[in-house]
MIDOLUM-485350 format. One record per residue (C-alpha): residue in three letters; x, y negated, z. Coordinates in steps of 0.5 Angstrom, whole numbers. Each point is the difference from the previous one (the first is absolute). Layout:
<sites>
rest=ala&xx=X&yy=Y&zz=Z
...
</sites>
This chain:
<sites>
rest=met&xx=248&yy=-272&zz=86
rest=glu&xx=-3&yy=2&zz=-5
rest=lys&xx=1&yy=-5&zz=-7
rest=ile&xx=-6&yy=-4&zz=-4
rest=gly&xx=0&yy=-5&zz=-6
rest=ile&xx=-3&yy=-6&zz=-1
rest=ile&xx=-2&yy=-2&zz=-6
rest=gly&xx=-2&yy=-8&zz=1
rest=ala&xx=2&yy=-5&zz=6
rest=gly&xx=-6&yy=-4&zz=-1
rest=gly&xx=-4&yy=-1&zz=7
rest=trp&xx=-3&yy=8&zz=0
rest=gly&xx=6&yy=2&zz=-2
rest=thr&xx=4&yy=-4&zz=5
rest=ala&xx=-6&yy=1&zz=5
rest=leu&xx=2&yy=8&zz=-1
rest=ser&xx=6&yy=0&zz=0
rest=ile&xx=0&yy=-4&zz=7
rest=leu&xx=-4&yy=6&zz=2
rest=phe&xx=2&yy=6&zz=-3
rest=ser&xx=7&yy=-2&zz=3
rest=glu&xx=-1&yy=3&zz=7
rest=lys&xx=0&yy=7&zz=-3
rest=phe&xx=3&yy=0&zz=-7
rest=gln&xx=6&yy=-3&zz=-4
rest=val&xx=-2&yy=-4&zz=-4
rest=thr&xx=2&yy=-4&zz=-6
rest=leu&xx=-4&yy=-6&zz=-2
rest=trp&xx=1&yy=-2&zz=-8
rest=glu&xx=-1&yy=-7&zz=-3
rest=asn&xx=-2&yy=-2&zz=-6
rest=phe&xx=6&yy=-6&zz=0
rest=pro&xx=7&yy=0&zz=2
rest=asp&xx=-1&yy=-7&zz=2
rest=tyr&xx=-5&yy=2&zz=5
rest=ala&xx=2&yy=6&zz=2
rest=lys&xx=6&yy=-4&zz=3
rest=ile&xx=-4&yy=-5&zz=3
rest=leu&xx=-5&yy=6&zz=4
rest=arg&xx=9&yy=3&zz=1
rest=glu&xx=2&yy=-6&zz=4
rest=lys&xx=-6&yy=-3&zz=3
rest=arg&xx=-4&yy=6&zz=1
rest=glu&xx=-7&yy=-2&zz=0
rest=asn&xx=-4&yy=-1&zz=-7
rest=pro&xx=-1&yy=-7&zz=0
rest=glu&xx=-4&yy=1&zz=-5
rest=phe&xx=-6&yy=5&zz=0
rest=leu&xx=1&yy=2&zz=7
rest=pro&xx=4&yy=-6&zz=5
rest=asp&xx=1&yy=0&zz=6
rest=phe&xx=0&yy=8&zz=2
rest=lys&xx=9&yy=2&zz=0
rest=ile&xx=1&yy=7&zz=-5
rest=pro&xx=4&yy=4&zz=5
rest=glu&xx=7&yy=0&zz=-1
rest=ser&xx=0&yy=9&zz=-1
rest=val&xx=-5&yy=-2&zz=-7
rest=met&xx=6&yy=0&zz=-5
rest=ile&xx=-2&yy=-7&zz=-6
rest=thr&xx=2&yy=3&zz=-7
rest=asp&xx=-1&yy=-2&zz=-7
rest=glu&xx=1&yy=5&zz=-4
rest=ile&xx=-5&yy=4&zz=-3
rest=ser&xx=5&yy=6&zz=0
rest=tyr&xx=3&yy=1&zz=8
rest=val&xx=-7&yy=-1&zz=3
rest=cys&xx=-2&yy=6&zz=-6
rest=thr&xx=4&yy=4&zz=5
rest=asn&xx=-5&yy=1&zz=5
rest=asp&xx=-5&yy=6&zz=-1
rest=ile&xx=-6&yy=-4&zz=2
rest=leu&xx=-2&yy=-6&zz=-3
rest=ile&xx=-4&yy=-5&zz=2
rest=ile&xx=-3&yy=-4&zz=-7
rest=thr&xx=-3&yy=-7&zz=3
rest=val&xx=2&yy=-4&zz=-6
rest=pro&xx=-6&yy=-5&zz=-3
rest=ser&xx=-6&yy=4&zz=-5
rest=gln&xx=3&yy=-5&zz=-6
rest=tyr&xx=7&yy=3&zz=0
rest=phe&xx=-1&yy=7&zz=3
rest=arg&xx=3&yy=3&zz=-6
rest=gly&xx=5&yy=-4&zz=-2
rest=ile&xx=2&yy=2&zz=6
rest=leu&xx=-1&yy=7&zz=-1
rest=lys&xx=4&yy=-1&zz=-6
rest=arg&xx=6&yy=-2&zz=4
rest=met&xx=-1&yy=5&zz=5
rest=lys&xx=0&yy=5&zz=-6
rest=pro&xx=7&yy=3&zz=-1
rest=phe&xx=2&yy=1&zz=7
rest=tyr&xx=-8&yy=4&zz=1
rest=asn&xx=2&yy=7&zz=2
rest=lys&xx=-7&yy=4&zz=1
rest=asp&xx=2&yy=5&zz=2
rest=lys&xx=1&yy=-4&zz=8
rest=his&xx=-3&yy=-7&zz=-1
rest=leu&xx=-6&yy=-1&zz=4
rest=phe&xx=-4&yy=-7&zz=-2
rest=leu&xx=-6&yy=-3&zz=4
rest=ile&xx=-3&yy=-5&zz=-3
rest=gly&xx=-1&yy=-6&zz=4
rest=thr&xx=-2&yy=-6&zz=-5
rest=lys&xx=-7&yy=-1&zz=-1
rest=gly&xx=-2&yy=-2&zz=-7
rest=leu&xx=-3&yy=1&zz=-8
rest=glu&xx=5&yy=-1&zz=-6
rest=thr&xx=-4&yy=-5&zz=-3
rest=glu&xx=2&yy=2&zz=-7
rest=thr&xx=-3&yy=7&zz=0
rest=gly&xx=-3&yy=1&zz=6
rest=met&xx=4&yy=5&zz=3
rest=arg&xx=1&yy=0&zz=7
rest=met&xx=7&yy=2&zz=4
rest=ser&xx=0&yy=7&zz=1
rest=glu&xx=-3&yy=1&zz=-9
rest=ile&xx=7&yy=-5&zz=-1
rest=leu&xx=4&yy=5&zz=4
rest=ile&xx=-2&yy=6&zz=-3
rest=asn&xx=0&yy=-3&zz=-7
rest=glu&xx=8&yy=-3&zz=2
rest=phe&xx=2&yy=6&zz=3
rest=gly&xx=-4&yy=6&zz=-1
rest=gln&xx=-3&yy=4&zz=5
rest=cys&xx=4&yy=-1&zz=7
rest=arg&xx=-2&yy=0&zz=6
rest=phe&xx=-3&yy=-7&zz=3
rest=ala&xx=-5&yy=-2&zz=5
rest=val&xx=-3&yy=-7&zz=1
rest=ile&xx=-1&yy=-4&zz=5
rest=ser&xx=-6&yy=-5&zz=2
rest=gly&xx=-4&yy=-2&zz=4
rest=pro&xx=-1&yy=-8&zz=5
rest=thr&xx=8&yy=-1&zz=1
rest=ile&xx=1&yy=-7&zz=-1
rest=ala&xx=7&yy=-1&zz=0
rest=ser&xx=1&yy=-5&zz=6
rest=glu&xx=-5&yy=5&zz=5
rest=val&xx=4&yy=6&zz=-2
rest=ala&xx=8&yy=-3&zz=2
rest=ala&xx=-3&yy=-3&zz=7
rest=gly&xx=-2&yy=6&zz=1
rest=lys&xx=-7&yy=0&zz=1
rest=pro&xx=-4&yy=6&zz=-1
rest=thr&xx=-2&yy=2&zz=-7
rest=ala&xx=-4&yy=6&zz=-3
rest=ala&xx=2&yy=2&zz=-8
rest=val&xx=-2&yy=5&zz=-4
rest=val&xx=5&yy=5&zz=-4
rest=ala&xx=-4&yy=4&zz=-6
rest=ser&xx=4&yy=5&zz=-4
rest=asn&xx=-2&yy=5&zz=-5
rest=asp&xx=6&yy=5&zz=4
rest=lys&xx=-4&yy=0&zz=7
rest=ile&xx=7&yy=3&zz=3
rest=leu&xx=3&yy=-6&zz=-2
rest=ala&xx=-5&yy=-5&zz=2
rest=gln&xx=2&yy=4&zz=8
rest=lys&xx=7&yy=-2&zz=0
rest=phe&xx=-1&yy=-6&zz=-2
rest=gln&xx=-5&yy=-1&zz=5
rest=his&xx=5&yy=2&zz=5
rest=met&xx=6&yy=-3&zz=-2
rest=phe&xx=-4&yy=-6&zz=1
rest=ser&xx=-4&yy=-1&zz=5
rest=ser&xx=1&yy=-3&zz=6
rest=lys&xx=-2&yy=-3&zz=6
rest=thr&xx=-2&yy=-7&zz=-4
rest=met&xx=-2&yy=4&zz=-7
rest=arg&xx=-4&yy=5&zz=0
rest=leu&xx=-3&yy=5&zz=-6
rest=tyr&xx=-4&yy=4&zz=-4
rest=thr&xx=0&yy=5&zz=-5
rest=ser&xx=-4&yy=-1&zz=-7
rest=ile&xx=0&yy=4&zz=-7
rest=asp&xx=-4&yy=-5&zz=-3
rest=val&xx=6&yy=-4&zz=-3
rest=cys&xx=-5&yy=-3&zz=-6
rest=gly&xx=-5&yy=-3&zz=5
rest=val&xx=6&yy=-3&zz=5
rest=glu&xx=3&yy=-3&zz=-5
rest=ile&xx=-6&yy=-3&zz=-3
rest=cys&xx=-2&yy=-2&zz=7
rest=gly&xx=8&yy=-5&zz=0
rest=gly&xx=-1&yy=-3&zz=-6
rest=tyr&xx=-8&yy=-3&zz=0
rest=lys&xx=1&yy=-1&zz=7
rest=asn&xx=3&yy=-6&zz=-1
rest=ile&xx=-4&yy=-3&zz=-6
rest=leu&xx=-6&yy=1&zz=5
rest=ala&xx=5&yy=-4&zz=5
rest=ile&xx=1&yy=-7&zz=-4
rest=gly&xx=-8&yy=1&zz=-1
rest=ala&xx=0&yy=0&zz=8
rest=gly&xx=4&yy=-6&zz=0
rest=ile&xx=-4&yy=-5&zz=-4
rest=ile&xx=-6&yy=2&zz=5
rest=asp&xx=4&yy=-2&zz=7
rest=val&xx=2&yy=-7&zz=-3
rest=leu&xx=-7&yy=-1&zz=-4
rest=glu&xx=-2&yy=2&zz=8
rest=leu&xx=-6&yy=4&zz=-3
rest=gly&xx=0&yy=4&zz=6
rest=asn&xx=1&yy=7&zz=3
rest=asn&xx=-7&yy=2&zz=-3
rest=ala&xx=2&yy=-2&zz=-6
rest=lys&xx=8&yy=3&zz=1
rest=ala&xx=-3&yy=7&zz=3
rest=ser&xx=-6&yy=1&zz=-7
rest=tyr&xx=7&yy=-2&zz=-4
rest=leu&xx=5&yy=6&zz=3
rest=thr&xx=-6&yy=5&zz=1
rest=arg&xx=-3&yy=-1&zz=-9
rest=ser&xx=8&yy=0&zz=0
rest=ile&xx=1&yy=7&zz=3
rest=lys&xx=-5&yy=3&zz=-3
rest=glu&xx=1&yy=-3&zz=-6
rest=met&xx=8&yy=2&zz=0
rest=lys&xx=-2&yy=7&zz=2
rest=asn&xx=-6&yy=0&zz=-7
rest=phe&xx=7&yy=-2&zz=-4
rest=gly&xx=6&yy=5&zz=3
rest=thr&xx=-6&yy=5&zz=0
rest=leu&xx=0&yy=1&zz=-7
rest=phe&xx=6&yy=2&zz=-1
rest=gly&xx=1&yy=6&zz=6
rest=ala&xx=2&yy=-4&zz=6
rest=lys&xx=-5&yy=3&zz=5
rest=glu&xx=-5&yy=-5&zz=4
rest=glu&xx=2&yy=2&zz=6
rest=thr&xx=7&yy=-4&zz=-1
rest=phe&xx=-4&yy=-8&zz=-1
rest=trp&xx=-1&yy=1&zz=7
rest=gly&xx=5&yy=2&zz=4
rest=leu&xx=8&yy=-4&zz=1
rest=ala&xx=1&yy=0&zz=-7
rest=gly&xx=-7&yy=-3&zz=-2
rest=ile&xx=-4&yy=-5&zz=4
rest=gly&xx=5&yy=1&zz=7
rest=asp&xx=6&yy=-4&zz=-6
rest=leu&xx=-6&yy=-4&zz=-2
rest=ile&xx=-2&yy=-3&zz=6
rest=thr&xx=8&yy=-2&zz=2
rest=thr&xx=1&yy=-2&zz=-7
rest=ser&xx=-7&yy=-5&zz=1
rest=phe&xx=2&yy=-2&zz=6
rest=ser&xx=8&yy=-1&zz=2
rest=pro&xx=2&yy=-8&zz=-1
rest=ala&xx=6&yy=4&zz=-2
rest=ser&xx=-3&yy=5&zz=-7
rest=arg&xx=3&yy=-4&zz=-5
rest=asn&xx=-7&yy=2&zz=-4
rest=his&xx=-4&yy=-3&zz=5
rest=arg&xx=5&yy=-6&zz=0
rest=phe&xx=-1&yy=-2&zz=-8
rest=gly&xx=-8&yy=1&zz=0
rest=gln&xx=0&yy=-6&zz=5
rest=ala&xx=5&yy=-4&zz=-4
rest=val&xx=-5&yy=2&zz=-6
rest=ala&xx=-6&yy=-3&zz=4
rest=met&xx=4&yy=-7&zz=2
rest=gly&xx=2&yy=-1&zz=-7
rest=lys&xx=8&yy=1&zz=2
rest=lys&xx=1&yy=8&zz=-5
rest=gln&xx=6&yy=-3&zz=-3
rest=glu&xx=2&yy=-3&zz=6
rest=phe&xx=0&yy=6&zz=3
rest=leu&xx=3&yy=4&zz=-4
rest=ala&xx=6&yy=-5&zz=-2
rest=ser&xx=2&yy=0&zz=8
rest=thr&xx=0&yy=7&zz=1
rest=lys&xx=4&yy=6&zz=-3
rest=met&xx=-4&yy=4&zz=2
rest=val&xx=-3&yy=5&zz=-4
rest=val&xx=-8&yy=0&zz=0
rest=glu&xx=-2&yy=7&zz=-2
rest=gly&xx=-7&yy=-3&zz=-1
rest=ile&xx=0&yy=-4&zz=-6
rest=tyr&xx=4&yy=6&zz=-4
rest=ala&xx=-5&yy=6&zz=3
rest=ser&xx=-6&yy=-6&zz=-4
rest=lys&xx=4&yy=1&zz=-6
rest=ala&xx=0&yy=9&zz=0
rest=ile&xx=-7&yy=1&zz=3
rest=met&xx=-3&yy=-5&zz=-5
rest=asn&xx=3&yy=4&zz=-6
rest=ile&xx=-2&yy=7&zz=3
rest=ser&xx=-7&yy=-5&zz=1
rest=arg&xx=0&yy=-2&zz=-7
rest=lys&xx=3&yy=8&zz=-2
rest=tyr&xx=-5&yy=5&zz=3
rest=asn&xx=-7&yy=-7&zz=1
rest=ile&xx=1&yy=1&zz=7
rest=glu&xx=-4&yy=-5&zz=4
rest=leu&xx=4&yy=-4&zz=6
rest=pro&xx=-5&yy=-6&zz=1
rest=ile&xx=5&yy=-3&zz=5
rest=ala&xx=8&yy=3&zz=-3
rest=ser&xx=-4&yy=-5&zz=-6
rest=ala&xx=-1&yy=-5&zz=4
rest=val&xx=7&yy=-1&zz=2
rest=tyr&xx=2&yy=1&zz=-6
rest=arg&xx=-3&yy=-5&zz=-4
rest=ile&xx=2&yy=-6&zz=7
rest=ile&xx=8&yy=2&zz=1
rest=his&xx=1&yy=1&zz=-9
rest=gln&xx=-6&yy=-3&zz=-3
rest=asn&xx=-1&yy=-7&zz=5
rest=ser&xx=-6&yy=3&zz=1
rest=arg&xx=-4&yy=-5&zz=5
rest=val&xx=-2&yy=3&zz=7
rest=tyr&xx=-6&yy=-1&zz=1
rest=asp&xx=-2&yy=2&zz=-7
rest=glu&xx=4&yy=7&zz=2
rest=ile&xx=-6&yy=0&zz=7
rest=ile&xx=-6&yy=-1&zz=-3
rest=asn&xx=1&yy=4&zz=-6
rest=leu&xx=1&yy=7&zz=6
rest=met&xx=-5&yy=-4&zz=4
rest=thr&xx=-5&yy=2&zz=-6
rest=arg&xx=2&yy=6&zz=-4
rest=arg&xx=-5&yy=4&zz=-1
rest=leu&xx=-3&yy=3&zz=6
rest=lys&xx=0&yy=7&zz=2
rest=asp&xx=1&yy=5&zz=5
rest=glu&xx=6&yy=0&zz=6
</sites>
């Protein structure tokens, strides 16, 4: 049985450990020793994926050196910790054997870098792919069907991961558009916050449909400026993930948007240990927007609401009364 290591025992990493344990010998790495002990004893992740049993065959460790003995490493840590974890992995990195699958969706706040760019920045040229799509962790762990895309500049590697990790409940497609897939993964988290706001304010189906349609257009316009392929935004990593993140009650970005609309932003953040990636992605996207003078009306509105306490209804009016133009 082939061995794989999963770095990050949040909801997504735990869900993948459950799914992949059917085919592989899985090692799941948790950063905090005390919590790793809880995972081993309870065989459950009470903070990030409650009510799902982690199979006994999954090895749970807090030793980064141990998980790095696996040739295939799936990285699922939150984006803001991604670089720091890579630095800890670096002493154990072997460029001749390690293959990486990046499952983190987000952008580094300070630099705006995508996760694969950080990987190359830290390790130099290495073999990697990214995975993204409509993959709510609890649904994946429950064995509900989904599809996702594996993107790599190395098409042979993308196909290798596609064949390795596709199953009766997860169908994988391949792409060479790493840039587009990663931009979708970060940007859609911002947009899902706005979707949550719309739902709480009961603005209606017309409003939400209009919002999501213009959102995917804005995300596409942004991404293609940096070399992403337009078709990626109409696929699983783009509109597919945006739909899931904007409707699912399990989406933390959507739930955060709901909390913002109810005036309970701080209470929500205090009540969860889960990272709301859209908060960080909005800062990164706005930094890029200012640097390159890119107009992003929807992402900008969400940013002002969550970071500058702008009034929601003021931002809605601003969006609705912008200069009229062709679609």
